[in-house]
C-alpha positions in Angstrom: 80.7 19.8 82.8 80.8 23.3 84.1 78.3 24.4 86.8 76.2 27.4 86.0 76.9 30.4 88.3 74.1 30.8 90.9 71.9 33.8 90.4 71.4 36.4 93.1 68.0 36.6 94.7 67.1 40.1 95.9 65.2 40.6 99.1 61.5 41.0 98.5 59.6 44.2 99.0 56.1 44.6 100.4 53.8 47.0 102.2 53.8 46.7 106.0 51.4 48.7 108.2 53.1 51.5 110.0 52.0 50.2 113.5 54.0 47.0 112.8 57.3 48.9 112.5 59.7 49.9 115.2 63.0 51.9 115.0 66.0 49.6 115.3 68.9 50.4 117.7 71.3 49.1 115.0 70.8 52.3 113.0 74.3 54.0 112.8 73.0 57.5 112.3 73.2 59.3 115.7 74.1 62.9 114.7 71.5 65.1 113.0 72.7 66.3 109.6 71.1 67.6 106.4 67.4 68.1 106.0 65.5 68.1 109.3 63.0 65.3 110.1 60.2 67.9 110.2 61.1 69.1 106.7 61.3 65.5 105.5 57.8 64.9 106.9 56.5 67.9 105.0 58.2 66.7 101.8 56.6 63.2 102.2 53.2 64.8 102.8 53.6 67.0 99.7 54.6 64.1 97.5 52.2 61.5 99.0 54.8 58.8 98.8 58.2 57.7 100.0 60.9 58.1 97.3 63.0 55.3 98.9 61.6 52.2 100.8 62.5 51.3 104.4 65.0 48.5 105.0 63.4 46.2 107.6 64.0 42.9 109.4 61.6 40.7 111.2 61.6 40.9 115.0 62.1 37.4 116.4 61.1 36.0 119.9 63.3 34.0 122.2 62.8 30.9 120.2 63.7 32.5 116.9 60.2 32.8 115.6 58.8 35.9 113.8 56.6 38.1 116.0 54.9 40.0 113.2 56.8 43.2 114.0 59.6 44.6 112.0 62.6 46.7 113.0 64.0 49.5 110.8 67.8 49.6 110.9 68.1 51.6 107.6 65.7 54.4 107.0 65.3 55.7 110.5 64.8 59.3 109.5 62.0 58.3 107.0 60.4 56.3 109.9 60.6 59.3 112.2 59.1 61.5 109.6 56.2 59.1 109.1 55.7 59.0 112.9 55.4 62.8 112.9 52.6 62.5 110.2 50.8 59.9 112.3 51.0 62.0 115.4 49.6 64.9 113.4 46.8 62.6 112.3 47.8 63.2 108.7 48.6 59.5 108.2 46.8 56.5 109.5 48.5 54.2 112.0 47.8 51.2 109.8 48.8 53.0 106.6 50.9 50.6 104.4 54.6 51.5 104.2 56.7 50.2 101.3 59.5 48.1 102.8 62.4 45.8 101.6 62.4 42.8 104.0 65.7 41.2 104.8 65.9 37.5 105.5 66.5 37.2 109.3 69.1 34.4 108.6 71.4 36.6 106.5 75.0 36.9 107.7 74.9 40.6 106.9 74.6 42.7 110.1 71.9 45.3 110.5 74.6 47.9 111.3 76.2 46.9 108.0 73.1 47.7 106.0 72.5 51.0 107.8 76.1 52.1 107.3 76.1 51.1 103.6 72.9 52.9 102.9 74.5 56.2 104.1 78.1 55.9 102.8 77.5 54.4 99.4 75.2 57.2 98.3 76.7 59.6 95.8 75.9 63.2 96.5 74.3 65.2 93.7 76.8 67.4 91.8 75.8 71.1 92.5 75.5 71.7 88.8 72.8 69.0 88.5 70.9 70.9 91.2 71.3 74.2 89.4 70.0 72.7 86.2 67.1 70.9 88.0 65.9 74.2 89.5 66.1 75.8 86.0 64.1 72.9 84.5 61.5 73.2 87.2 61.1 77.0 86.6 61.0 76.5 82.8 58.1 74.0 83.3 56.0 76.4 85.3 57.2 76.4 88.9 57.8 79.9 90.4 60.9 80.7 92.4 58.8 80.9 95.6 57.3 77.4 94.9 60.8 75.9 94.3 62.0 77.5 97.6 59.0 76.2 99.5 59.4 72.7 98.1 63.1 72.4 99.1 62.9 74.4 102.4 65.2 77.1 101.3 65.0 80.8 100.6 64.0 82.5 97.4 67.4 84.2 97.4 69.1 80.8 97.3 66.9 79.6 94.5 67.7 82.8 92.5 71.4 82.2 93.1 71.2 78.6 91.8 69.2 79.7 88.8 71.8 82.4 88.0 74.6 79.8 88.2 72.7 77.6 85.7 72.7 80.5 83.2 76.4 80.9 83.0 78.0 80.0 79.6 77.6 76.3 78.8 81.3 76.2 78.0 82.1 77.3 81.6 79.5 75.0 83.1 81.2 72.1 81.4 84.6 73.2 82.8 83.0 73.4 86.3 81.5 69.9 85.9 85.0 68.5 85.1 86.3 70.3 88.3 88.2 72.8 86.1 87.1 75.7 88.3 85.8 76.1 91.8 82.2 77.0 92.7 83.5 80.5 93.9 85.0 81.1 90.5 81.7 80.1 88.8 79.8 82.5 91.1 82.1 85.3 90.0 81.2 84.7 86.4 77.5 85.4 87.1 78.1 89.2 87.5 78.0 89.6 83.7 75.4 87.7 81.6 77.4 88.1 78.4 78.5 84.5 77.5 81.0 85.7 75.0 82.7 88.0 77.5 82.6 85.3 80.2 84.4 82.8 77.8 86.9 85.6 76.8 87.8 86.2 80.4 88.2 82.5 81.1 90.5 82.1 78.1 92.7 84.9 79.4 93.1 83.4 82.9 92.7 79.7 82.5 96.4 79.1 82.1 97.3 81.7 84.8 98.5 80.4 88.1 96.3 83.0 89.8 92.5 82.8 89.1 90.9 84.6 92.1 87.2 85.3 92.0 87.8 89.0 92.7 90.0 89.1 89.6 87.2 87.5 87.5 84.7 90.0 88.8 86.9 92.9 88.1 87.6 91.8 84.5 83.9 91.2 83.8 83.0 94.7 85.2 86.0 96.7 84.0 83.9 98.9 81.7 81.3 99.6 84.3 81.0 101.8 87.4 80.5 100.2 90.9 77.3 101.2 92.7 79.5 102.5 95.5 81.0 105.1 93.2 80.2 108.6 94.4 78.5 109.5 91.1 76.1 106.6 91.5 75.4 107.6 95.1 74.9 111.2 94.1 72.0 110.5 91.6 70.7 107.3 93.3 70.3 103.9 91.6 66.6 104.4 91.3 67.1 107.5 89.1 69.6 105.6 87.0 67.4 102.6 86.5 64.4 104.9 85.8 66.4 106.5 83.0 66.9 103.1 81.4 70.3 102.2 82.9 71.2 98.6 83.4 72.9 97.3 86.6 74.9 94.1 86.9 74.0 92.5 90.3 76.2 90.1 92.3 73.7 87.8 93.9 76.5 86.1 95.9 77.6 89.3 97.8 76.3 90.1 101.2 75.9 93.7 100.2 74.3 92.8 96.9 77.1 94.6 95.0 76.2 96.2 91.7 77.9 97.8 88.7 76.3 100.4 86.5 76.8 99.5 82.8 75.9 102.7 81.0 78.7 105.1 82.1 77.8 107.8 79.6 74.2 107.8 81.0 75.5 108.0 84.5 77.7 111.0 83.7 74.8 112.7 81.8 72.5 112.3 84.9 75.3 113.6 87.2 75.7 116.6 84.9 72.0 117.3 84.8 71.6 117.1 88.6 74.6 119.3 89.2 73.2 121.8 86.7 69.8 121.8 88.6 71.6 122.4 91.9 73.8 125.1 90.4 70.7 126.9 89.0 69.1 126.9 92.5 72.2 128.4 94.1 72.6 130.8 91.2 69.2 132.4 92.2 71.0 133.7 95.4 72.9 136.2 93.2 76.4 134.7 92.9 78.4 135.8 89.9 79.7 132.4 89.0 79.4 128.8 90.0 82.0 126.1 89.2 80.5 122.7 89.5 82.5 119.5 89.1 82.4 115.9 90.3 85.9 116.4 91.7 87.5 119.7 92.0 91.3 119.7 91.3 93.8 120.2 94.0 94.5 123.9 94.7 91.3 125.0 92.9 90.9 128.0 95.2 94.5 129.1 95.0 94.8 132.9 94.4 91.1 133.5 95.3 90.0 135.7 98.1 87.6 133.9 100.6 84.7 135.9 101.9 84.1 136.1 105.6 80.4 135.5 106.3 78.2 136.0 109.3 76.6 133.0 110.9 72.8 133.5 111.4 71.7 133.7 115.0 69.3 131.2 116.5 65.7 132.2 117.2 64.2 131.8 120.6 62.3 128.7 119.4 65.5 127.2 118.0 67.4 127.9 121.3 64.7 126.1 123.2 64.7 123.1 120.8 68.5 122.9 121.1 68.3 123.0 124.9 65.6 120.3 124.9 67.8 118.1 122.7 70.8 118.6 125.0 68.7 117.6 128.0 67.4 114.5 126.3 70.9 113.5 125.3 72.2 113.9 128.8 69.2 111.9 130.3 69.8 109.0 127.8 73.5 108.9 128.6 72.8 108.9 132.3 70.2 106.2 132.1 72.5 103.8 130.1 75.8 104.8 131.6 76.3 101.3 133.2 75.0 99.4 130.1 77.6 97.4 128.1 75.6 97.8 124.9 73.0 100.4 124.1 69.6 99.2 122.7 69.4 99.8 119.0 66.6 102.3 119.3 68.5 104.3 122.0 71.7 104.3 119.9 69.7 105.4 116.8 68.1 108.3 118.9 71.4 109.5 120.2 72.7 109.6 116.6 69.7 111.6 115.6 70.2 114.0 118.5 73.9 114.5 117.6 73.0 115.3 114.0 70.4 117.8 115.0 72.8 119.5 117.4 75.4 119.6 114.7 72.9 121.4 112.5 72.4 124.0 115.2 76.2 124.5 115.4 76.7 124.7 111.6 74.4 127.6 111.0 74.0 129.0 107.5 76.4 131.9 106.7 75.2 135.1 105.2 77.3 137.4 103.0 77.2 141.0 102.0 75.0 141.3 98.8 77.6 143.5 97.1 80.3 140.7 97.8 77.9 138.0 96.5 77.5 139.9 93.2 81.2 139.6 92.5 82.0 136.2 94.2 81.3 132.6 93.3 80.7 129.1 94.5 82.4 125.8 94.1 80.2 122.7 93.9 81.6 119.1 94.1 80.6 115.6 95.3 82.2 114.0 98.3 83.0 110.3 98.7 79.6 109.5 100.1 77.9 111.1 97.1 76.7 114.2 99.0 76.8 117.7 97.4 79.6 119.9 98.8 78.8 123.6 98.5 81.7 126.0 99.1 80.5 129.6 98.8 82.2 132.9 98.8 85.3 133.1 96.5 86.4 136.3 94.6 88.6 136.1 91.6 91.4 138.7 91.2 89.7 140.2 88.1 86.5 140.6 90.1 87.9 142.6 93.0 86.3 146.1 93.4 88.3 148.8 91.7 89.1 152.1 93.4 86.9 155.0 92.8 88.0 157.3 90.1 90.0 160.1 91.7 88.3 163.5 91.7 85.0 162.2 90.3 82.4 162.8 92.9 79.5 162.4 90.5 79.7 158.6 90.5 79.8 158.6 86.7 83.3 157.2 86.3 84.5 153.7 85.3 83.5 152.1 88.6 80.0 153.5 88.4 79.7 152.2 84.8 80.9 148.8 85.9 78.4 148.7 88.9 75.6 149.8 86.6 76.4 147.2 84.1 76.5 144.4 86.8 73.2 145.6 88.2 71.5 145.3 84.7 72.7 141.8 84.1 70.2 139.0 84.9 71.8 136.8 87.6 71.0 133.7 85.6 73.3 134.9 82.8 76.2 134.8 85.2 75.8 131.2 86.1 78.9 129.1 85.3 78.7 126.0 83.1 79.0 122.7 84.9 82.0 120.7 83.9 82.9 117.2 84.7 86.5 116.0 84.8 87.4 113.2 82.5 90.0 110.4 82.9 92.6 109.7 80.1 92.1 106.6 78.0 95.1 104.5 77.6 95.8 102.5 74.5 97.3 99.1 74.1 99.5 99.7 71.1 101.8 97.1 69.7 105.2 97.5 71.4 108.6 96.2 70.9 110.9 94.8 73.6 112.8 98.1 74.0 112.3 100.0 77.3 111.3 103.5 76.1 111.5 106.6 78.2 108.5 107.5 80.5 105.8 109.7 79.1 106.2 113.4 79.9 102.7 113.6 81.3 103.2 110.6 83.5 106.5 112.0 84.9 104.8 115.3 85.6 101.9 113.6 87.4 104.3 111.4 89.4 106.4 114.4 90.5 103.3 116.3 91.4 102.6 113.6 94.0 106.2 113.7 95.0 106.1 117.5 95.5 103.1 117.1 97.8 104.7 114.4 99.8 107.9 116.5 100.0 105.9 119.5 101.2 104.2 117.4 103.9 107.5 116.0 105.1 109.2 119.4 105.2 106.3 120.9 107.1 106.9 118.3 109.8 110.6 119.2 110.0 110.9 122.8 111.1 114.7 122.8 111.4 115.2 121.5 107.9 112.6 124.1 106.6 114.5 126.9 108.3 117.8 125.7 106.8 116.3 125.4 103.3 114.8 128.9 103.4 118.0 130.3 104.9 120.0 128.7 102.2 117.8 130.4 99.6 118.0 133.8 101.4 121.8 133.6 101.3 121.8 132.9 97.6 119.6 135.9 97.1 121.5 138.4 99.3 125.2 137.6 98.7 126.4 138.3 95.2 128.8 135.5 95.1 125.9 133.0 94.9 123.2 132.5 92.2 119.5 131.8 92.9 119.0 130.2 89.5 116.3 127.5 89.3 115.8 126.8 93.0 113.7 123.9 94.3 112.7 126.0 97.3 110.7 128.9 95.9 110.7 131.0 99.1 108.6 133.8 97.6 106.3 131.7 98.7 104.6 131.0 95.4 102.2 128.0 95.6 102.9 126.1 92.4 99.7 124.6 90.9 99.6 121.2 89.1 98.3 121.7 85.6 98.7 118.0 85.0 97.6 115.7 87.8 96.1 112.2 88.1 92.6 112.0 89.4 92.4 111.6 93.1 95.5 113.7 94.0 93.7 115.7 96.6 92.8 112.5 98.4 96.4 111.3 98.9 97.6 111.2 102.5 100.0 114.1 101.9 97.3 116.3 100.4 94.9 115.5 103.3 97.6 116.1 105.9 98.5 119.5 104.3 94.8 120.5 104.1 94.0 119.6 107.8 97.1 121.4 109.0 96.3 124.5 106.9 92.7 124.7 108.3 93.9 124.3 111.8 96.3 127.3 111.4 93.7 129.3 109.5 91.2 128.8 112.4 93.7 130.4 114.9 94.7 133.4 112.8 92.9 136.7 113.0 90.6 137.7 110.1 91.9 141.2 110.1 95.3 141.5 108.3 96.3 144.5 110.4 96.3 142.2 113.5 98.3 139.4 111.8 101.8 140.8 112.8 101.0 141.2 116.5 99.5 137.7 116.5 102.6 136.3 115.0 104.7 138.0 117.7 102.4 136.5 120.4 103.3 132.9 119.3 105.8 130.9 121.2 109.1 130.1 119.4 108.1 126.5 118.8 104.7 127.6 117.3 106.4 130.2 115.0 108.8 127.5 113.8 105.9 125.1 113.1 104.0 127.8 111.2 107.2 128.8 109.3 107.7 125.2 108.2 104.1 124.9 107.2 104.3 128.1 105.0 107.8 127.3 103.7 106.5 123.9 102.5 104.2 125.5 100.0 107.3 126.8 98.2 108.5 123.3 97.2 108.4 122.7 93.5 109.9 119.4 92.2 107.8 119.2 89.0 109.0 118.3 85.5 107.8 120.5 82.6 108.4 120.5 78.9 111.2 122.9 77.8 113.3 123.9 74.8 116.6 121.8 74.8 118.4 124.7 73.0 117.6 127.4 75.6 115.0 129.3 73.6 112.4 129.1 76.5 112.4 130.3 80.1 113.4 126.9 81.4 116.5 125.1 80.2 118.0 121.6 80.4 120.4 122.9 82.9 117.5 124.1 85.0 116.0 120.6 85.3 119.4 119.2 86.5 119.7 122.0 89.0 116.2 121.5 90.3 116.5 117.7 90.5 119.7 117.9 92.5 118.2 120.4 95.0 115.0 118.4 95.3 116.9 115.2 96.0 119.0 117.0 98.6 115.9 118.2 100.3 114.2 114.8 100.1 117.3 113.2 101.8 117.2 115.8 104.5 113.6 115.0 105.5 114.1 111.3 104.8 111.2 111.3 102.3 109.9 107.8 101.6 107.1 107.7 99.0 106.1 104.2 100.1 105.6 105.5 103.7 103.8 108.5 102.1 101.2 106.1 100.8 102.1 105.6 97.1 101.5 102.3 95.6 101.8 101.4 91.8 98.4 100.9 90.3 97.0 100.6 86.8 95.7 104.1 87.0 98.7 105.9 88.3 101.6 104.1 86.5 101.3 100.5 85.2 98.5 101.3 82.7 100.5 104.3 81.5 103.8 102.7 80.4 104.9 100.1 77.9 104.9 96.3 78.5 108.7 96.2 78.9 108.4 98.9 81.6 105.8 96.8 83.4 107.9 93.7 83.3 111.0 95.7 84.5 108.9 97.0 87.4 107.7 93.5 88.4 111.2 92.1 88.0 112.7 94.7 90.3 109.9 94.6 92.8 108.7 90.9 92.9 111.6 89.0 91.2 112.3 87.3 87.9 109.9 84.4 88.5 106.9 86.8 89.0 107.8 88.7 85.7 107.9 85.4 83.8 104.4 84.5 85.0 102.9 87.6 83.3 105.1 88.2 80.2 102.6 86.3 78.0 99.7 88.6 78.9 98.2 91.4 77.0 99.1 94.9 78.3 95.8 95.5 80.2 95.9 92.1 81.9 99.6 92.5 82.5 99.1 95.8 84.2 96.4 94.5 86.5 98.5 91.5 87.5 101.5 93.7 88.1 99.5 95.9 90.4 98.7 92.8 92.6 102.2 91.5 92.4 103.8 94.9 93.4 101.2 95.8 96.0 103.3 95.3 99.1 106.8 95.2 97.7 107.7 98.9 98.2 108.7 99.2 94.6 108.9 102.8 93.2 109.4 104.2 89.7 112.5 106.2 89.1 110.9 109.7 89.6 109.8 108.8 93.1 113.0 107.1 94.3 115.3 108.8 96.9 118.7 109.3 95.4 121.1 107.6 97.9 124.3 109.7 97.2 124.8 113.4 96.7 125.0 114.1 92.9 128.1 115.8 91.5 128.3 119.6 91.5 126.5 120.9 88.4 128.1 123.4 86.0 126.7 126.9 86.1 127.0 127.2 82.3 124.5 125.7 79.9 125.7 122.6 78.1 123.4 120.9 75.5 125.4 117.7 75.9 124.7 117.3 79.6 123.1 113.9 80.3 119.6 113.5 81.8 118.4 110.5 83.9 117.5 107.5 81.7 113.7 107.9 82.3 114.0 111.5 81.0 115.9 110.8 77.9 112.8 110.9 75.7 109.1 110.1 75.8 107.1 107.0 75.5 104.0 108.6 74.1 103.2 111.1 71.4 102.5 114.6 72.7 99.7 116.0 70.5 100.2 119.5 71.9 103.8 119.7 70.7 103.7 121.0 67.1 107.5 121.0 66.6 109.6 118.2 65.3 112.4 119.0 67.8 113.0 116.5 70.6 111.5 117.7 73.9 112.7 117.2 77.4 111.1 117.4 80.8 112.1 120.2 83.2 110.9 121.7 86.4 108.6 124.6 86.7 110.5 127.9 87.0 
């Protein structure tokens, strides 16, 4: 007959007065971790109970008899928390404490119980905490009450609540360890569940699922709060106008994205218009306001020379007092390793005030103001940039009518008409530049030629980089100009379609990608130009003598700077059959000369700061072109990883893959070998580079059905 299995008997539980309990030395917890004992005491007091009983054993005397005292090997932190409440007289010494009493004859060691209690616990999954916080708030607890109950900050509670509001589909993925907590955090920037799920579907099978990538995809139709337009109008004004902002609660800077771009642009336009109206009251003939002025916007305009306003006696005294205060503070803290925060702030305030004294307002002749204008733009920090005093060629004063002393000639009529015009009627309209919108058309596997506009924009950047490089190579600049001079002077040569336009005619860029003026080459040219301009005399009659006074090395450096403005390596649309002013042969001639010049100065567009991005290349070409670029720059394996993506996602992934590879599109590459000598006679059959053989995109401005080619500006 089979014997029935013996049933387990659990240790009994009972209430034991607190003063009958002592902390056991068998407790394995030695290092403080998690919630502090003080916080645990407050939680016990708030709840009025222990959520978990103490594990105790009777204390035996030398003969093995129970003494009536009990030691606590498991539950030491709870015991210490109760001791704090007793010491604070919030709990009686004899208050009953729920305990599980172990049989003193058990073979299980006290250390065994203590260790098991701490190691066999299963930590709560973070998602359960998020949902618990959400349930508590839905049942009436405020965020502040939840934070106080669990000894955390309101910000942490808000973060947990935001995580609980992510799409249930994604929460299930997170619960099954299908995504990391950092990835889940990234999905909180956009509350649209449909968009969250759409983004997850597009990246779930990708080998790269970075949180920054998720944030970018969820905010791709928005404008970051750091954008200069947002800084210009201020987030408060945007929100007051009804604009919504996506907030990233997990960013240290509390990053945000403005959702209503059209509202943002409208508010920027309105604020620029208000500021333009205020400046127009000063009598200027025109005001050109724009978020970002194009590179070379002041080319061909005459800059007025104003007179800085003198300081009053009070202003001089205030400036001197500030200088003395600055010197005193510097002397006082000269030996200090770190300045106190308030002292550092005061020094910064003094520096700003002194700069204001140095940069005094400039006054202009009223007659000049009446024919001149002002450029308004916004800098990177969102501050208004006011550049006054530019005269257009058509607004230059005409010579007085010869022999007419009565003042009733044409000039007098013009002056009288200008005087009768209300200044407000001469205010220019505010215009905001717009960025082109790319389409994601269905494309085949054929690699089509690059779009004309894209090639023109790329070569505009190459022209700037080539100019900058040439300006730093005076010997090459001399040689290039001398070469052109020889072609002009000696009849055996021809000066047809030169890349070095020595006249020096500064070629503008009618087509240019946004941000061209912020490229390293453009910034270097601008800084160098201003440095020379500051040294040159304002009186043109004195310019010759000033040039003679320069040392040879300075003349050479100035010569190279001026000569660099003649570089023109642009592509332009032209008639293949020679009907226009620029021919197919012209582009070949110009490309050959530009490449020779680039080799001479060792132009490297990667070193010049160019990197392939969605905006400047990858989002502008076909999918086969993107794959070809990744294959060349990052390898076949990288291309295979993105060949299944849609064009927009493919372009963004390609930007990351090509970031540090040094890959360049064909128009920006340096030709390694000298091309063959070009024929001087026009030949329609002459071959162009592959990327110029046609055009990827339809040119809506070209009304003809004839094939177009890209050629350089003549």
